[in-house]
N, C-alpha and C positions, 0 to 999 in steps of 0.2 A: 509362530513363534515370531518377535518382532523383530524387524529390520533399522537401519541406522543407517540414513543418507547424510554421506560427508559431502559437505563442499564450498568452495573458493577460490578466487583470482589464481594461488600458488599452494599445493597440497602436499608438505612434505611425508616421502613415503615411512620414517620415521616416527612419525606420528600417525600414519594407518594402522601402521604396525602397532604402537602402545595400546591405540584404542580397540583393535583388535581385541589385543592380548586383555585387556579391561573387559571387554564385554563376553569374552567366551564365545565369537564368531565362529560359526560354523560356515566362514568361507567370505573371501572379499571378491565383488565385483569390481572391478573397475567400468563406469559407463562412458568417462572421456577423462581428459587431461585434470580437468577440472568439478569431477565430480567421482563419488566412492562410495558402495552401496555394502554394508557389514549385514552379514545374510546370518539369519537365526541367532538373536544375540540372548543372552540370559536377562530377562527381564528384574531380575536383582542388580544390575549392573546401571540403571537406568541415569540415577542422579549423579554417579562417578563418570559414569561417561559422557552425559551434558556439561559437564563440570570442565572436565580435560579437553575436550573439543571448545567450548568458548574461550579457557586459558592459549590453546593454539591458533584462537582466530579462526574457524571455521564454526561452518554454519553447519548445527545438526539437528536434522527431523527424526524423529522416533516414530515409527508405524507398524502399527499390529499387523497390515496388509499393505501392495501394492496394489490401490484399484484403476481400472483403466480410468484415464481424463475423460473420456466419453460419456462416466456413469455421472459427471456432475453435468450440473444445468446452467451454471449462469457464475462469470466474474464481475466483481463490484469494486471499485479502486477511489479512493482517493486524489487527488489530483495534486494539489502541492506538495512538493518536497515527497509526492511518492510516485504518480507517474511523470512528472516531472521535477524539475531540478532546480525551482525556487519556490520561492512564497512569494506572489504575485503580488499582494498587498503590499509587503514590504517593497516590491522595485516601486511601486507607485510612489510609494514615497517617496524614493531616494529621489524620486523626479521632483518631487513634492517638495523636498530639504527639509520631510519629518523622519527620515526612514530611522535612526534610533528610540525615537520616542514609539516609532509604530512596530520596528521589531521587538522591543521591550516586552508589547502587550502581545504579539505575537505566540513571543516564547513564554510567557505567563502562561497565556492563555491554554497552548499545546502543553506545558507540565499539569494542567488542571489546578493553578494558582486561580483561575479566575472561573467561579463555579457556573457564571452563564455565558455560554461562548456566544448566546446574542449582542451582551452587552460589551464583551468585548470587541466584535466585528464593529459593531457602530460607532465604539469609540476610535480605534483607527480610522473608520472610513469617515468620519468629520473630521479626521487632521486633513482630508485628501479633497475639501473643498474649492474649488476656483482650477482644480488642475485640469488643464486640456483634454478631452477628449483622445486626441490625437497620440498622448502617451499610454493609452491603451494598447493601441496596434503598435507603438515602439516598444514595449515591454514585449509583445507578442513576438514580433521579428526578429529582438536584437538580443533579450535573454531568455527567453523559456528556451528549454530544451528537453526533450523525453531523457528520461533517465534509461542507464543502458538496460538492454534487455524488451524493453516495452516494447518493440514493435514486435518481437518473435512471439514474444509472449502470447500478445491480442493475436498475430495472425491463427500461431498453433491451435490456439481454443476457440478461436471460430472455426475454425478447420474440422473439429472434433465436435459442434454443433454447440456449444455452451452461448449464451447472451453474455455479452459486454456492455455493461453500465457503468459510468462515471459519476460517483456523488461529492459533491466539493461542496466545503463552507467559503469558497470563494467565489468566482465571478460568470455569471454565464457567458461576458464577453467568451474568456478565455475556453470555458468548456463547449462552446458550439461549433468554435474552429477546432478544436481537437474533435470532437465527436465527429464533427465531416470529413477531415483529415485522416481519423482512423478507421472510418465507417464503424462509430459504435453505436450500439443499438439505443442505447439511451445517455443522457445526463441532464445532472439538476445541478444547480447550485443558485447562487443569488443574483440579484440582478439593481443592477447601479444607477441611482437616476442619474440622467445628463439632462442639460438644460442649457439652450443657447451656445452648445458644443462643449461644455465643462462640467465638471462633477458638482453637485451640489453638496457633497458630504452626506449624503439619504441611500439609503437603501428602500426599496421597494416592494412591499409585500409580507409573505413572512420568510424570516430568517432558517437559512437550513443548517441547523446546527445538528447535535448529536442524534437527537430522536426524531428527527425529520431523517437523517442518513440512514437510523434503523428502520423508521416507516417505510423510506422506498426500496428497501431491501425486501421488506416484508410483504411488499406489494407487490412486486417481482416474482419471488418466492411463489405465491398464492397463483398467479398465472400462468407460473410454469408448473406446480404442482411440485415443487423443489423441495428434498428434506435439509436439515441444517448439513449432514453428509454429501450434499450434492451442488456447495455452495462455497466458494470462495472469494474472500474479503481480506483485503491488504490495506492497511492505512498507517499512518507514523505519528499523530496524535492523542492525546485525549480526547474529544471530539468524534474520534473513529470507533471508541469502545463500543458503543450501543449496538452499532450495526456490526460490530465484530463478532458478537458476542451471540448474533443470529449465525453465525458459519461453522461448520467441524474446521474449517479449512480457515482459521484467525490467523492472518500474517501481518507481524509487527517487520517493516520496511525501516531500516535507520531509523527506528523509533525511540522517542522518549523511556526512559525508562520504567515509568505505569503503565504505557501502553504495552512495551516489550514484558514485561511481569506477566499481564493478564493472555496476552496472545496465545496458541497455541503453536505456535511457528513463527522462526525470524529471518530474517536475510539480512545480515549484517553488514557482510562481505561479499556473499554471491550478487550477481542481476538479479532484476525482475524476474526473468524467465527461468530461472533457478526454483520455480516455484514448479515446472512441469519435471523436475527431478523426482517428485514423490509420486509421479504417475507411472503409470505403464502406457504408452503412446499407442499399442498394438495390442492386440491379442498374441496367447501364444508367450 
């Protein structure tokens, strides 16, 4: 029988009891003050349980089994607004004095309203022409922060043998620093052209769009001989959907509605390491 993992920064006992009753749970297991597992739930209650959990502002994951984390082989993450707290291009635009224009394009692209991600990225980067290269370092140092739970998630999955890859429609300036700082196994992103210490408003080479993200996931999966059930992918925007489709554990993190609707799992309230609650970290 299935199990339901409920998690949130604050869990009300009354909500747990109500959900356990609706799910006809065979038991309730408190894993931590922020995580509860409903055991052996009624399969027919799924739709109602998930709707009630959402109304109670609880992240709910419906799982047929609780696998070992070490049975997975790879974790793949988007960068902007998933691993980190900002959209780097928007912060660069703020320094260039065009944040409203760039942010509007970013939002439209993430909602899926601009069909081709490459077009939206080129439009935004063009507005950054003339921005000093030093602005990138300033954004990284002053504005970029890891989202809550990121370091623990990466540390734990690496400890269980998973490879960790960052795949971003953003820029290598940021992904390479994160790759080194977090000891990630790989990172892929777009290259901003810089001439005489300033951005030219152009991106070099092929754009890392949704299709490219999916290709990077497939290539790593092929190297690791990983099946979809051994792949965890986290994202928040519509250009993450192709790579999320490669994974059984497709996770919408604080995501746009179009992404949340298509992901198998969602973290709307819990930190990134909430992913770990869906797995057993040891045998037995």
